[in-house]
N, C-alpha and C positions, 0 to 999 in steps of 0.2 A: 304588800303581803304582811299579815300580822305576825307577831312573834309566835302565837299558838299554832298557826297554820304551817309555820316553817319548821316546827319541831319534827324530829324523826319519831316513828312509832316506839312506844316504850317496850321494855322487856316483857311486861305482862301481855301487851298486845301481840307481840311475836309468838309468845307461848300459846295464846288462845288460837291464833291462826294455825300454828303447827298442829294442835290437837284436832282442829276441824279438818285439816288436810289428811291427817292420819285416819280419821273416821271414814272420809270419802275413799281413801285408798283401800281400807279393809272391805268396804262394801263392794268396790270394784273387783277386788280379788275373789270374794265369795261368788259374785256373779260369773267371773271368768272360770272359776274352778267347777262350779255346778253346771253352768251353761243352761240352767233351767229357767223357763218363764212360767208364770202362773197361768195355767189353762183355765178356761171358764168352768164355773161350778154351777150345777143346776140349782136354781133359786129354791125349789121345793125340797132340796136335799141338804140345805145348809146345816140343819140340825143333825148332828152325828148320832143321835139316839134313835133315829128312825132306821128302817131296814137299809142295808148297804149293799154295794155291788162290786165284786172284784173285777179287775181288768186284765188285759193280755199279758202283763208282765209275769204273772204267775197264776194262770187260770187253774182251777181245780179239776181234778179227774171227775168225769161224769159219774153220778151216783147210780147205784142199782135201781132199776126201774126207769132210768132216764132214757131219752132217745139214744140209740146206739147204732152199731153197724148194720143191723137188719134193715132191709129196704122198706120204706113206707108203702102203704097200700097203693097209692097212686104215684107212679114214676114220673119225675119231671127232669128236664135236662139240667146238667150241671151248670153252675154260674160261672161267668167269665169276667164280669165287672160289676162295680157298685157305684151309685151316684147319690149324693145327698146335697141337693142344690142350696138348701138353707145355710149350709156351712161351707159351701164351695168345695165339696169333695167329689172327685172322680178318680177311681182307681181300678186297674186290673186286679183280679183276685188270684192270689196264690192258693195252693191246696195244702192244708195243714193236717197233721196226723197227731199221734201221741209220742211223747218222749219216752225214754226207757223207764223213767220213774212213774209213768202213768199220767203225768200232767199233759195238757194240750200244748202243742208247739205254738210258737209265736213267729210272726214274719221276721226275717232278718233285718237288722238295722243298717241303713245305708242312705246315700244321698237321694236315691230314687225309691222313696218309701212307698210301700204298697200294703194294702189290707189283705187278709187271708181268710178263707172259708174252712171251717172245721169239717172235713169231708166224711168223718164217721157219723155225723148227724145228718138230719134231713137237708136236702137241697132247698134253697129259697123257693117257696111256692108249693112245696109238698107239705102234707099235714105234719105238724110238729114244729119244734123250735130250731130254725137254722141259725147258726152262730158265725159271726164275722168279727175278726179281731184286727186291731191296728194299734200302732204305737202313738203315744201322745207327743213325745219329743225325745231328743237326745242331745247331750252336751256337744257332740261333734257336728251334728247335722241340723240342729234347731228343731222347730215345730214338726211333728209327725203328721201322718195322714188323718188321724182322729184327734188332733189338738183341740178343736172346737166342739167336740162331741157333747160336752157338758152344756153348751149353749143351745142345744136343740130344744124345741118346745113341742108340746102335744099337737098333733095334726101335721107336723112337718113330713114331707114326702121323702121316701127312700125307694130307689128303683134298683133292681138287679137284672142285668142282661144275661141271658142264658145261651148255651151252645146252639140251641135250635132257632135262635133269632127272636124269641119272645122275651118280654120284659115283665117281671113280677113287680107289682106296685104295692108298697106298704105305707101305712100311716103310723107315725110315732104315737104311742100311748102315754109313755112316761119315761123320764130319765132319772136314774137313782145313783147314789154313791154309797159304796160299802167298803168297810175295812177288808184288806186282803186276807186277814186271818178269820174272817166271818163271811166267806163267799157264799152267796145264795144258790147253791148247786141245783136244787130242785126247781127253783124259779127259772133258772137259765136253761137247764138241760131236760127238765121234766116233760113228760108227754103232754100234748095239748090236743084239743078237738079240731083245731083249725090251723091254717098256715101262719106261723109266727116268725119273727126275726129278732135277734139280739145283736147289737153292735157293742163291742167291749173295748175299753182302753184303760190306761192308768189315770189316776187323779189324786186329789187331796194334797196334803203336805209332802214336800220332797225331803226324804231322809238323806242328808249328804253323807253320813257315815256308811249307810248301806247302799248309797247311790241308787235309790229306787223310790217310787212313790208309795205312800202308805195305803192308798185306797184304790178301788176300781170304779170306773164310771160305766154304766150300762144303760143303753137305750133299748126299750122294749117296743116292738112295733107289730102291727097286725096287717095281714095282706088284705088289700081292698080290690084287687083285680089284676088283669093282665092286658098287655097291648103289644102290637108289633114293635120291633126295634126301629 
C-alpha cells in the first residue's frame, strides 16, 4: 500500500461530502413533504402561451349560456363508469353537483380514488359537453385516477358505461393545459351540436406553498358511437 493511498480523507474532502449529503437530504425532504410526482404533460401544450385548461382542483362555475340543469333534447341513461384503456383507467363514476360558492364539486380524495360526473350537465352521449373530473394525485395516496391524463393522444378511445347497459364511445380530439386562473369555461361547458366529453384534472407545476397545482389538464373528446356493455 502506498503512502498516498493510506492517508485519511482531508478536511476539505469531508466538507465536500457533507455538502453533497445535505443537498440529497433537502431533496428527499421536499419530495417527502410535497409527495407529488410530475404527471405527464401534453406535448402540444408545453407552450404556456397557448390556450389553457383548468382541472378538477378548482373548476369554474358554468357560464351563462353553457349547458346547465335543463335536460337535453334526447334523454340518455346516466353514466356509471368510465374507461380509458390508453392510460389504464377504469373507474366507477360518482355524481358531482355544485358547491355553495358555485364551483363544481370534486371527487373526495382517498385510497380508492374515483372519477366523478358533473350531473348538472349532459350525460355522456347526450348532445352537449359531458364533464368528468378526477384527481391527478395526492401527497397521502400517490397518483390519482387521472394522473396520466396529459399523456393521452388524439384518437385515444374513452368509453362510458351507462345505467341501461349501453356504452358511449368517444375519441380524444386534443388535450390542453390551462392556468387555473384562466379556465376556458365556454370551451368546457358551452353548448355543442353533438355529443362531446371533457375529462379534467390538475397539472403543470406544483405550488408547495398553496399545496395545489397551477394548471388544469383537459381532454376534449367527440362521441363516435354506442355499443352494448
